[in-house]
NULUMKOL-962482 format. One record per residue (C-alpha): residue number from 1; residue in three letters; x, y, z. Coordinates in nm, 4 decimals, padded with zeros to 6 digits. Layout:
<pts>
pos:NUM | code:ALA | px:X | py:Y | pz:Z $
...
</pts>
This chain:
<pts>
pos:1 | code:MET | px:-05.3606 | py:14.2926 | pz:-07.3496 $
pos:2 | code:LYS | px:-05.1547 | py:14.5139 | pz:-07.1336 $
pos:3 | code:GLU | px:-05.2676 | py:14.8291 | pz:-06.9702 $
pos:4 | code:VAL | px:-05.0244 | py:15.1062 | pz:-06.8831 $
pos:5 | code:ASP | px:-05.0349 | py:15.4535 | pz:-06.7641 $
pos:6 | code:LEU | px:-04.8310 | py:15.7002 | pz:-06.9669 $
pos:7 | code:LYS | px:-04.8340 | py:16.0491 | pz:-06.8065 $
pos:8 | code:GLY | px:-05.1982 | py:16.0260 | pz:-06.7463 $
pos:9 | code:HIS | px:-05.2999 | py:15.8471 | pz:-07.0663 $
pos:10 | code:LYS | px:-05.4550 | py:15.4968 | pz:-07.0142 $
pos:11 | code:VAL | px:-05.2890 | py:15.3031 | pz:-07.3012 $
pos:12 | code:THR | px:-05.3765 | py:14.9394 | pz:-07.3837 $
pos:13 | code:LEU | px:-05.1096 | py:14.7463 | pz:-07.5781 $
pos:14 | code:TYR | px:-05.1088 | py:14.4263 | pz:-07.7707 $
pos:15 | code:ALA | px:-04.8547 | py:14.2249 | pz:-07.5746 $
pos:16 | code:SER | px:-04.8893 | py:13.8736 | pz:-07.6998 $
pos:17 | code:ILE | px:-04.8735 | py:13.6841 | pz:-08.0282 $
pos:18 | code:GLU | px:-05.2024 | py:13.5114 | pz:-07.9212 $
pos:19 | code:GLU | px:-05.3816 | py:13.8519 | pz:-07.9620 $
pos:20 | code:LEU | px:-05.1586 | py:14.0614 | pz:-08.1796 $
pos:21 | code:PRO | px:-05.3149 | py:14.0946 | pz:-08.5388 $
pos:22 | code:MET | px:-05.0818 | py:13.9804 | pz:-08.8095 $
pos:23 | code:ALA | px:-05.1321 | py:14.2935 | pz:-09.0158 $
pos:24 | code:ARG | px:-05.0174 | py:14.5088 | pz:-08.7233 $
pos:25 | code:PHE | px:-04.7107 | py:14.2763 | pz:-08.6621 $
pos:26 | code:HIS | px:-04.6124 | py:14.3219 | pz:-09.0190 $
pos:27 | code:LYS | px:-04.6211 | py:14.7004 | pz:-08.9984 $
pos:28 | code:TYR | px:-04.4599 | py:14.6796 | pz:-08.6548 $
pos:29 | code:ASN | px:-04.1661 | py:14.4752 | pz:-08.7999 $
pos:30 | code:LYS | px:-04.1332 | py:14.7101 | pz:-09.0931 $
pos:31 | code:CYS | px:-04.0981 | py:15.0091 | pz:-08.8652 $
pos:32 | code:LEU | px:-03.8221 | py:14.8096 | pz:-08.6629 $
pos:33 | code:LEU | px:-03.6491 | py:14.7381 | pz:-08.9972 $
pos:34 | code:ILE | px:-03.6360 | py:15.0980 | pz:-09.0919 $
pos:35 | code:ASP | px:-03.5220 | py:15.1957 | pz:-08.7480 $
pos:36 | code:ALA | px:-03.2407 | py:14.9457 | pz:-08.7559 $
pos:37 | code:GLY | px:-03.1227 | py:15.0440 | pz:-09.1021 $
pos:38 | code:ILE | px:-03.1767 | py:15.4143 | pz:-09.1005 $
pos:39 | code:GLY | px:-03.2559 | py:15.5341 | pz:-08.7433 $
pos:40 | code:SER | px:-03.3980 | py:15.8772 | pz:-08.6421 $
pos:41 | code:ASP | px:-03.1635 | py:16.0320 | pz:-08.3905 $
pos:42 | code:MET | px:-02.8049 | py:16.1689 | pz:-08.3522 $
pos:43 | code:SER | px:-02.6644 | py:15.8403 | pz:-08.2158 $
pos:44 | code:SER | px:-02.7763 | py:15.6725 | pz:-08.5442 $
pos:45 | code:VAL | px:-02.5929 | py:15.9472 | pz:-08.7383 $
pos:46 | code:ASP | px:-02.2848 | py:15.8705 | pz:-08.5510 $
pos:47 | code:GLY | px:-02.3180 | py:15.5010 | pz:-08.6223 $
pos:48 | code:HIS | px:-02.3570 | py:15.5562 | pz:-08.9891 $
pos:49 | code:ILE | px:-02.0477 | py:15.7798 | pz:-08.9937 $
pos:50 | code:GLU | px:-01.8429 | py:15.5208 | pz:-08.8182 $
pos:51 | code:ARG | px:-01.9476 | py:15.2459 | pz:-09.0574 $
pos:52 | code:VAL | px:-01.8738 | py:15.4635 | pz:-09.3616 $
pos:53 | code:VAL | px:-01.5224 | py:15.5276 | pz:-09.2343 $
pos:54 | code:ARG | px:-01.4740 | py:15.1501 | pz:-09.1651 $
pos:55 | code:TYR | px:-01.6063 | py:15.0503 | pz:-09.4949 $
pos:56 | code:VAL | px:-01.3794 | py:15.3082 | pz:-09.6812 $
pos:57 | code:ARG | px:-01.0829 | py:15.1739 | pz:-09.4874 $
pos:58 | code:ALA | px:-01.1639 | py:14.8248 | pz:-09.6037 $
pos:59 | code:ASP | px:-01.2116 | py:14.9473 | pz:-09.9692 $
pos:60 | code:LYS | px:-01.5752 | py:14.8461 | pz:-09.9704 $
pos:61 | code:ARG | px:-01.6979 | py:15.1441 | pz:-10.1730 $
pos:62 | code:GLU | px:-02.0412 | py:14.9994 | pz:-10.2486 $
pos:63 | code:ASP | px:-02.1209 | py:14.9373 | pz:-09.8768 $
pos:64 | code:ALA | px:-01.9911 | py:15.2886 | pz:-09.8004 $
pos:65 | code:GLY | px:-02.2157 | py:15.4364 | pz:-10.0636 $
pos:66 | code:LYS | px:-02.5272 | py:15.2590 | pz:-09.9296 $
pos:67 | code:GLU | px:-02.4390 | py:15.3737 | pz:-09.5756 $
pos:68 | code:LEU | px:-02.4015 | py:15.7263 | pz:-09.6950 $
pos:69 | code:GLU | px:-02.7490 | py:15.7118 | pz:-09.8565 $
pos:70 | code:ASN | px:-02.8955 | py:15.5684 | pz:-09.5278 $
pos:71 | code:LEU | px:-02.7136 | py:15.8471 | pz:-09.3371 $
pos:72 | code:ARG | px:-02.8890 | py:16.1062 | pz:-09.5645 $
pos:73 | code:GLN | px:-03.2227 | py:15.9553 | pz:-09.4852 $
pos:74 | code:ASN | px:-03.1404 | py:15.9463 | pz:-09.1161 $
pos:75 | code:ILE | px:-03.0758 | py:16.3141 | pz:-09.1214 $
pos:76 | code:TYR | px:-03.3992 | py:16.3809 | pz:-09.3188 $
pos:77 | code:MET | px:-03.6034 | py:16.1888 | pz:-09.0624 $
pos:78 | code:ILE | px:-03.4434 | py:16.3948 | pz:-08.7777 $
pos:79 | code:LEU | px:-03.5406 | py:16.7208 | pz:-08.9509 $
pos:80 | code:GLN | px:-03.8857 | py:16.5999 | pz:-09.0161 $
pos:81 | code:GLY | px:-03.9307 | py:16.4779 | pz:-08.6580 $
pos:82 | code:MET | px:-04.0042 | py:16.1248 | pz:-08.7756 $
pos:83 | code:SER | px:-03.9139 | py:15.8297 | pz:-08.5645 $
pos:84 | code:PRO | px:-03.9621 | py:15.4740 | pz:-08.6968 $
pos:85 | code:SER | px:-03.8937 | py:15.3623 | pz:-08.3364 $
pos:86 | code:HIS | px:-04.1923 | py:15.5400 | pz:-08.2090 $
pos:87 | code:LEU | px:-04.4054 | py:15.4384 | pz:-08.5039 $
pos:88 | code:SER | px:-04.3259 | py:15.0706 | pz:-08.4224 $
pos:89 | code:PHE | px:-04.4554 | py:15.1346 | pz:-08.0680 $
pos:90 | code:ALA | px:-04.7779 | py:15.2916 | pz:-08.2081 $
pos:91 | code:CYS | px:-04.8402 | py:14.9645 | pz:-08.4017 $
pos:92 | code:LEU | px:-04.8782 | py:14.7936 | pz:-08.0646 $
pos:93 | code:VAL | px:-05.1282 | py:15.0463 | pz:-07.9237 $
pos:94 | code:ALA | px:-05.4784 | py:14.9051 | pz:-07.9297 $
pos:95 | code:SER | px:-05.6440 | py:15.1947 | pz:-07.7644 $
pos:96 | code:ILE | px:-05.5740 | py:15.5360 | pz:-07.5834 $
pos:97 | code:ASP | px:-05.7997 | py:15.6606 | pz:-07.3040 $
pos:98 | code:GLY | px:-06.0725 | py:15.4124 | pz:-07.4083 $
pos:99 | code:LYS | px:-06.0607 | py:15.5073 | pz:-07.7823 $
pos:100 | code:ASP | px:-05.9617 | py:15.2323 | pz:-08.0228 $
pos:101 | code:CYS | px:-05.6671 | py:15.2913 | pz:-08.2414 $
pos:102 | code:THR | px:-05.7358 | py:15.1062 | pz:-08.5813 $
pos:103 | code:ASP | px:-05.5599 | py:15.3221 | pz:-08.8375 $
pos:104 | code:MET | px:-05.2386 | py:15.1496 | pz:-08.9379 $
pos:105 | code:SER | px:-05.1529 | py:15.3988 | pz:-09.2105 $
pos:106 | code:ASP | px:-04.8384 | py:15.6059 | pz:-09.1669 $
pos:107 | code:GLU | px:-05.0508 | py:15.9085 | pz:-09.0910 $
pos:108 | code:GLY | px:-05.2662 | py:15.7041 | pz:-08.8489 $
pos:109 | code:LEU | px:-04.9595 | py:15.5958 | pz:-08.6592 $
pos:110 | code:GLN | px:-04.8139 | py:15.9429 | pz:-08.6547 $
pos:111 | code:ARG | px:-05.1326 | py:16.0679 | pz:-08.4825 $
pos:112 | code:ILE | px:-05.0816 | py:15.8033 | pz:-08.2180 $
pos:113 | code:VAL | px:-04.7278 | py:15.9308 | pz:-08.1656 $
pos:114 | code:ASP | px:-04.8501 | py:16.2939 | pz:-08.1539 $
pos:115 | code:LEU | px:-05.1245 | py:16.2141 | pz:-07.9099 $
pos:116 | code:LEU | px:-04.8423 | py:16.0547 | pz:-07.6758 $
pos:117 | code:GLY | px:-04.6034 | py:16.3368 | pz:-07.7541 $
pos:118 | code:ASP | px:-04.5984 | py:16.4583 | pz:-07.3906 $
pos:119 | code:VAL | px:-04.4892 | py:16.1102 | pz:-07.2661 $
pos:120 | code:PRO | px:-04.1084 | py:16.0951 | pz:-07.1861 $
pos:121 | code:VAL | px:-03.9322 | py:15.8956 | pz:-07.4431 $
pos:122 | code:SER | px:-03.7689 | py:15.6748 | pz:-07.1699 $
pos:123 | code:ASP | px:-04.1153 | py:15.5629 | pz:-07.0720 $
pos:124 | code:VAL | px:-04.2175 | py:15.4835 | pz:-07.4176 $
pos:125 | code:THR | px:-03.8933 | py:15.3001 | pz:-07.4864 $
pos:126 | code:ALA | px:-03.9272 | py:15.0915 | pz:-07.1596 $
pos:127 | code:GLU | px:-04.2733 | py:14.9718 | pz:-07.2518 $
pos:128 | code:SER | px:-04.1769 | py:14.9069 | pz:-07.6108 $
pos:129 | code:ASP | px:-03.8809 | py:14.7111 | pz:-07.5162 $
pos:130 | code:ALA | px:-04.0718 | py:14.5048 | pz:-07.2537 $
pos:131 | code:VAL | px:-04.3431 | py:14.4107 | pz:-07.5123 $
pos:132 | code:LYS | px:-04.0914 | py:14.3426 | pz:-07.7867 $
pos:133 | code:LYS | px:-03.9000 | py:14.0991 | pz:-07.5665 $
pos:134 | code:LYS | px:-04.2230 | py:13.9088 | pz:-07.4610 $
pos:135 | code:ILE | px:-04.3207 | py:13.8776 | pz:-07.8287 $
pos:136 | code:ASP | px:-03.9712 | py:13.7786 | pz:-07.9414 $
pos:137 | code:ASP | px:-03.9600 | py:13.5165 | pz:-07.6592 $
pos:138 | code:GLU | px:-04.3034 | py:13.3849 | pz:-07.7498 $
pos:139 | code:LEU | px:-04.2156 | py:13.3447 | pz:-08.1273 $
pos:140 | code:THR | px:-03.8846 | py:13.1669 | pz:-08.0272 $
pos:141 | code:VAL | px:-04.0714 | py:12.9193 | pz:-07.8041 $
pos:142 | code:TYR | px:-04.3682 | py:12.8511 | pz:-08.0409 $
pos:143 | code:PHE | px:-04.1782 | py:12.8663 | pz:-08.3712 $
pos:144 | code:PRO | px:-03.8005 | py:12.7910 | pz:-08.3089 $
pos:145 | code:SER | px:-03.7402 | py:12.6675 | pz:-08.6698 $
pos:146 | code:ILE | px:-03.8582 | py:13.0085 | pz:-08.7930 $
pos:147 | code:PHE | px:-03.7231 | py:13.2552 | pz:-08.5406 $
pos:148 | code:ASP | px:-03.4033 | py:13.0879 | pz:-08.4292 $
pos:149 | code:ASP | px:-03.1787 | py:13.3995 | pz:-08.4216 $
pos:150 | code:SER | px:-02.8452 | py:13.2382 | pz:-08.5120 $
pos:151 | code:ARG | px:-02.7119 | py:13.5715 | pz:-08.6441 $
pos:152 | code:GLY | px:-02.7915 | py:13.7353 | pz:-08.3115 $
pos:153 | code:LYS | px:-02.5897 | py:13.4604 | pz:-08.1347 $
pos:154 | code:GLU | px:-02.2944 | py:13.5025 | pz:-08.3720 $
pos:155 | code:TYR | px:-02.2985 | py:13.8863 | pz:-08.2969 $
pos:156 | code:TYR | px:-02.2932 | py:13.8252 | pz:-07.9332 $
pos:157 | code:ASP | px:-02.0249 | py:13.5688 | pz:-07.9572 $
pos:158 | code:LYS | px:-01.8128 | py:13.8290 | pz:-08.1369 $
pos:159 | code:MET | px:-01.9008 | py:14.0865 | pz:-07.8589 $
pos:160 | code:LYS | px:-01.7821 | py:13.8421 | pz:-07.5998 $
pos:161 | code:GLU | px:-01.4649 | py:13.7749 | pz:-07.7940 $
pos:162 | code:ARG | px:-01.3966 | py:14.1506 | pz:-07.8106 $
pos:163 | code:ALA | px:-01.4529 | py:14.1972 | pz:-07.4416 $
pos:164 | code:ILE | px:-01.2125 | py:13.9022 | pz:-07.3577 $
pos:165 | code:ALA | px:-00.9495 | py:14.0681 | pz:-07.5874 $
pos:166 | code:MET | px:-00.9886 | py:14.3984 | pz:-07.4058 $
pos:167 | code:LEU | px:-00.9575 | py:14.2414 | pz:-07.0775 $
pos:168 | code:ASP | px:-00.6542 | py:14.0566 | pz:-07.1838 $
pos:169 | code:GLU | px:-00.5016 | py:14.3886 | pz:-07.2980 $
pos:170 | code:ILE | px:-00.5733 | py:14.5470 | pz:-06.9416 $
pos:171 | code:ILE | px:-00.4233 | py:14.2449 | pz:-06.7604 $
pos:172 | code:LYS | px:-00.1212 | py:14.1714 | pz:-06.9809 $
pos:173 | code:GLY | px:-00.0424 | py:14.5172 | pz:-07.1227 $
pos:174 | code:ARG | px:-00.0878 | py:14.6791 | pz:-07.4581 $
pos:175 | code:THR | px:00.1009 | py:14.5377 | pz:-07.7577 $
pos:176 | code:GLU | px:00.0563 | py:14.5926 | pz:-08.1263 $
pos:177 | code:GLU | px:-00.0803 | py:14.2361 | pz:-08.1826 $
pos:178 | code:ARG | px:-00.3483 | py:14.2976 | pz:-07.9075 $
pos:179 | code:GLU | px:-00.4392 | py:14.6397 | pz:-08.0343 $
pos:180 | code:ALA | px:-00.4716 | py:14.4964 | pz:-08.3910 $
pos:181 | code:ARG | px:-00.6932 | py:14.2070 | pz:-08.2716 $
pos:182 | code:ILE | px:-00.9203 | py:14.4502 | pz:-08.0865 $
pos:183 | code:GLU | px:-00.9562 | py:14.6700 | pz:-08.3900 $
pos:184 | code:ARG | px:-01.0309 | py:14.3828 | pz:-08.6143 $
pos:185 | code:LEU | px:-01.3017 | py:14.2630 | pz:-08.3831 $
pos:186 | code:THR | px:-01.4326 | py:14.6166 | pz:-08.3657 $
pos:187 | code:ASP | px:-01.4473 | py:14.6375 | pz:-08.7478 $
pos:188 | code:GLU | px:-01.6353 | py:14.3077 | pz:-08.7637 $
pos:189 | code:LEU | px:-01.8907 | py:14.4229 | pz:-08.5006 $
pos:190 | code:VAL | px:-01.9502 | py:14.7699 | pz:-08.6499 $
pos:191 | code:THR | px:-02.0025 | py:14.6319 | pz:-08.9927 $
pos:192 | code:PHE | px:-02.1732 | py:14.3046 | pz:-08.8927 $
pos:193 | code:MET | px:-02.4767 | py:14.3842 | pz:-09.0696 $
pos:194 | code:LYS | px:-02.4506 | py:14.4760 | pz:-09.4372 $
pos:195 | code:PRO | px:-02.6036 | py:14.8062 | pz:-09.5260 $
pos:196 | code:ARG | px:-02.9434 | py:14.7645 | pz:-09.7086 $
pos:197 | code:THR | px:-03.1107 | py:14.9865 | pz:-09.9531 $
pos:198 | code:PHE | px:-03.4225 | py:15.1800 | pz:-09.8481 $
pos:199 | code:THR | px:-03.4993 | py:15.3712 | pz:-10.1689 $
pos:200 | code:GLY | px:-03.6069 | py:15.2801 | pz:-10.5159 $
pos:201 | code:MET | px:-03.7791 | py:14.9739 | pz:-10.6465 $
pos:202 | code:GLY | px:-03.5243 | py:14.7255 | pz:-10.4837 $
pos:203 | code:SER | px:-03.5692 | py:14.8738 | pz:-10.1453 $
pos:204 | code:VAL | px:-03.5895 | py:14.6607 | pz:-09.8371 $
pos:205 | code:GLU | px:-03.9413 | py:14.7805 | pz:-09.7597 $
pos:206 | code:ILE | px:-04.0841 | py:14.6941 | pz:-10.0808 $
pos:207 | code:GLU | px:-03.9250 | py:14.3518 | pz:-10.0771 $
pos:208 | code:TYR | px:-04.0547 | py:14.2967 | pz:-09.7212 $
pos:209 | code:ASP | px:-04.4165 | py:14.3835 | pz:-09.8391 $
pos:210 | code:ARG | px:-04.3935 | py:14.1515 | pz:-10.1404 $
pos:211 | code:GLN | px:-04.2793 | py:13.8553 | pz:-09.9264 $
pos:212 | code:PHE | px:-04.5687 | py:13.9243 | pz:-09.6894 $
pos:213 | code:GLU | px:-04.8320 | py:13.9438 | pz:-09.9583 $
pos:214 | code:ASP | px:-04.6864 | py:13.6221 | pz:-10.1311 $
pos:215 | code:MET | px:-04.7123 | py:13.4403 | pz:-09.7935 $
pos:216 | code:CYS | px:-05.0692 | py:13.5682 | pz:-09.7451 $
pos:217 | code:LEU | px:-05.1661 | py:13.4505 | pz:-10.0972 $
pos:218 | code:LEU | px:-05.0120 | py:13.1081 | pz:-10.0151 $
pos:219 | code:ILE | px:-05.2127 | py:13.0582 | pz:-09.6912 $
pos:220 | code:SER | px:-05.5351 | py:13.1972 | pz:-09.8538 $
pos:221 | code:GLN | px:-05.5018 | py:12.9542 | pz:-10.1466 $
pos:222 | code:ASN | px:-05.4359 | py:12.6522 | pz:-09.9209 $
pos:223 | code:LEU | px:-05.6590 | py:12.7217 | pz:-09.6304 $
pos:224 | code:HIS | px:-05.9227 | py:12.9422 | pz:-09.7883 $
pos:225 | code:THR | px:-05.9061 | py:13.2095 | pz:-09.5134 $
pos:226 | code:ASP | px:-05.7832 | py:13.5750 | pz:-09.4946 $
pos:227 | code:PRO | px:-05.4458 | py:13.5637 | pz:-09.3161 $
pos:228 | code:LYS | px:-05.4495 | py:13.9361 | pz:-09.2687 $
pos:229 | code:ARG | px:-05.7284 | py:13.8853 | pz:-09.0116 $
pos:230 | code:MET | px:-05.5257 | py:13.6268 | pz:-08.8276 $
pos:231 | code:THR | px:-05.3329 | py:13.6788 | pz:-08.5037 $
pos:232 | code:VAL | px:-04.9576 | py:13.6294 | pz:-08.5253 $
pos:233 | code:LEU | px:-04.9850 | py:13.2940 | pz:-08.3513 $
pos:234 | code:GLU | px:-05.2580 | py:13.1744 | pz:-08.6083 $
pos:235 | code:TYR | px:-05.0656 | py:13.3074 | pz:-08.8959 $
pos:236 | code:TYR | px:-04.7436 | py:13.1205 | pz:-08.8240 $
pos:237 | code:ASN | px:-04.9383 | py:12.8162 | pz:-08.7266 $
pos:238 | code:ALA | px:-05.0959 | py:12.8206 | pz:-09.0695 $
pos:239 | code:TYR | px:-04.7525 | py:12.8686 | pz:-09.2326 $
pos:240 | code:GLN | px:-04.6088 | py:12.5676 | pz:-09.0591 $
pos:241 | code:TYR | px:-04.9109 | py:12.3547 | pz:-09.1249 $
pos:242 | code:ILE | px:-04.8791 | py:12.4256 | pz:-09.4937 $
pos:243 | code:GLU | px:-04.5083 | py:12.3455 | pz:-09.4673 $
pos:244 | code:ARG | px:-04.5639 | py:12.0092 | pz:-09.3000 $
pos:245 | code:GLN | px:-04.8349 | py:11.9227 | pz:-09.5510 $
pos:246 | code:ALA | px:-04.6043 | py:12.0003 | pz:-09.8454 $
pos:247 | code:LYS | px:-04.3308 | py:11.7872 | pz:-09.6858 $
pos:248 | code:GLU | px:-04.5708 | py:11.4924 | pz:-09.6365 $
pos:249 | code:GLN | px:-04.6982 | py:11.5229 | pz:-09.9945 $
pos:250 | code:LYS | px:-04.3323 | py:11.5233 | pz:-10.1173 $
pos:251 | code:ARG | px:-04.2653 | py:11.1972 | pz:-09.9193 $
pos:252 | code:GLN | px:-04.5757 | py:11.0365 | pz:-10.0664 $
pos:253 | code:ASN | px:-04.4650 | py:11.1243 | pz:-10.4216 $
pos:254 | code:LYS | px:-04.1354 | py:10.9688 | pz:-10.3597 $
pos:255 | code:ARG | px:-04.2849 | py:10.6453 | pz:-10.2505 $
pos:256 | code:ARG | px:-04.4882 | py:10.6114 | pz:-10.5715 $
</pts>
């Protein structure tokens, strides 16, 4: 656990996969998923608009339509004062001023956000980012085959390529060819992640919940335990154990 002081509040945070309950981690990831796809502030609105413009230029009408729908939800969240980023932080809060925070419903998480409403956003963001980095690093170390972020590496490679192109233009001067290269790389970065649907039966949230429930069922059937009571470390250890057992069984079947 990690104890922090947030404007007079003594807040205890889950800060390791060895102690973070899997049910909380699932909710935490879902909030991050919504924040990444929709957002809840004006910078997110600007991002949606820029992506719509670039999708339209590339004649990708379906992607532009999805982005517009996400923009509408983004604006709705701003008007309602809802922040999936703040809700994700609330998922990590174990207690405030000695009182346990156990309600992981949307309403329960919002109460945590409201209780910390007088804390500067920068303080919440700093603590949230620090814990997120620690959890991400632990997952990559313990389970590299599951959490190898190849897409992230590809994105940063493109960022590096664009930075080099911009430096090349500064040093050697502006040309149409260099301008076109920078614009192409900017298009690739801005539209790197395909827009996803957050409404209806085929929404990302519903699919994410289904996958989690399927995985819980698999672990429960094979190990006869409740995976939702596991920590994140225990959950993914169980997953990899079942995976190894399945591969071993497959090898044995081939030998017969």
